[in-house]
N, C-alpha and C positions, 0 to 999 in steps of 0.2 A: 234390689228389684229394679229393673230399668223401667222407663216411662211408659214403653207399651204395656207392660206387664202390669202395673200400676192403674192405667188407664182402664185396662179389660178387668180388674178385679173390681174396681169401683163400678163399673158398668154392669156387670152381673149382679152385683148385690141389688142395685137398683130394678133390674129387670125382675129379681127374686120378689119384688114388693107384690107384683100381681098375685102371688099365691098368698100373700097374708091377710087372709079372709077367713070367715068361719072358724072352724075350730082351731085352725093353724094361726090365726092373727095374733093372739096373746104371747106365743111362743116367737113369733117374728119380730113383734114389737120390742121384746127383750132385744133382739139381736140388733136391732136399730139403735136402741141406746148405747149399746156397746159398740157400734161403729160411729156414732154421729162425733164424737170428738175428732176421729182420724178424717172423716169426710169433710169436716170444716176446717181442719189444718190445711189439708191438701186443696181445697178450694183455691188457695194461692200457692199451688206448686210452680215450680220452674219451668214445667212444661205445660203448654197450653192444651194437649189433649187430655192431660189428667184434671186440669182445671175445668174442662168442659164435662169431663165424666163425672165429677163430685158434684157439678152443679145441676146437671140431668138427674143425679141420684136424689140430691136432696129434694128436688122437685117431686120426686117419686114417693119418698117415704116421710115427708113432713106431713101430708094429710094423715097418715096413721097414727101420729102422736096427737091429733086432736086439739091442737092449740092456735088460736087464732094469731096471736102474736107472731109465731112462726111463720104461718102461711103468709102473713103481710109481707114478711122479710123477702120473700122469693120475689116480691114485684119491685124492691126499691133498687135504685141506682148503684148503691154500694154492693149488693150480690151480685149484679150483671157485670159490674167493673173490674179490670184487670189491674188496676191501678192501685198501689200499695196502701195510699192513705184512705181509699175508699174501703178495703179491704179490713184495716183497723177500725175503721167505723161500723162496719158490719160485726167485726168481733165484738164490740162493746154492745151493739144492739142484741145479738144474740146471747152475751153473756147476761145482760138484762132477763132477758126471757127465762133462761135458765134459773137464775137466782128467785124469781116471782111464781114461776109455774112449774118448776121441776127439782124443787128445793131437796128431794129425796135422792135424787139423780146426781147432784153436784159433787157429792163426795167421790162417786166412780168417774164421773167426767175429769174431775181434777187430778186424780190417780193416772188416769190414762194419759191425759195431757202433760203431766210432769213427766212421764216415761219418754216423751217425745222432745225433751229436752237434749237427750242424747241420739236424737235422728242422724243418719248418714247425710242428710242434706241441711246445709245451714238455713235455708228458707223455712224449712219445715219447724227448726228449731226455735227460729226467731217467731214464727206464729205461735208457737205453743207457748213461749214465753209472754207474749201479749195476752193470749186467750186466757192464761193462768191468771194474770195479774188484773185483767178483766173482771172475772169472775171474783176474785178476792177483794177488790175495790167495791164491788157492788153488793157482796154478801155481809148479812149481819147475824149469820149463824156461828156463833161462839166454836162450835165443834169444828166446823171447817177452818175458820181463822187460825184456831190452836193447832189444828194438824198441819197446815199447809203454809202459811203466812211466812213464818221465819223461814222455813225450808226454801220457798221459792226467793224470799228476799236474798236469802245467801247465795243460792244459785245464778242470780242476777248479777249480783255484785261480782261474784267470780268469774262469770263469762263476760262481764263488760271490759275486764282488765285484761282477760287471757284469750280470747276468742280471736282469732286471726281474720274472721268474716266481718266486713264493714256492717252487713246487713244486722247481723247478731249485736254487734256492739250498740249500734243506734237504736234497735229495738229495746236491748235491755235499759238505755236511759229513759226510753220514753215509758217502758212498763215499771220502772222504778217511781217514775212521777206518777203513775196513777196509784201506785200504793201509798207513797207517800202524802199524796193530796186527798185520800180517802178518809172521810169521818171514820168510818172503821177502823181505821190504823192507829187512832191515837195512842194506845196503850203501848204499841210497838213502836211509836216514831222516834223517841228519845234514843233508845239503843240501837235503832236501824242507822239513824243518822251517825251516830257515832262509830259504828262498824264501817260504814260506808266512808267517812272521812279517815278512818284508818286505813283503810284498803286504798284510796287515794294517795295517800301520803306513802305507803309502803311501794305502790307503783311507781310513784314519783322517784322514790329513793333509789329503786331497783334501776330506772332509767339513768339516772345519774351516776351510777356505779358503772353501768356498762359503758357510758359515754366516757367516764374517767379512765377506765381500763383500756378502751381502744385509742385512747391519746397518748398513753404511756407505752 
């Protein structure tokens, strides 16, 4: 899907929020929850028109969710900024809102976001990695941690060593840092650090072998 189509799709969804009232409200709010992860991920799309469409649509749909913390985020500099560091601040802030006020939705948010690890755009892959790690680092729900912590950690380690895109590798490193520093990750930390160390050693060995083969 090209940038124009992505921007139009997000904008149309925002316009539909005008009909999320009365008898249709509950059904539309369910659609909002289904769309929220993708809206958040494309808020830092590579295309400025897509970013603007997502920003406007979030302004339209957040009021329907009736969570004051989400509404407050709409006025923050991190929401309005196009800088990567500000966007990552926003992801941590919205992950906090999700884990505090929408705990019953975090499972579906995580599932949708993990799917975006395979998105055709490296920047969206990176965004998904950081959002997943932010939610996991802030969640104390054992069901969520058991279902996703090891899976996400493994995907981050793999992408950090294999991805050709600098933004993906850098975000993997930052996301791994969130998981390893989280107090909720204590029971996973030892095995994860061992796995990370093994992956780094294997990657270094492969690079050394490639260099040796090149010189022969």
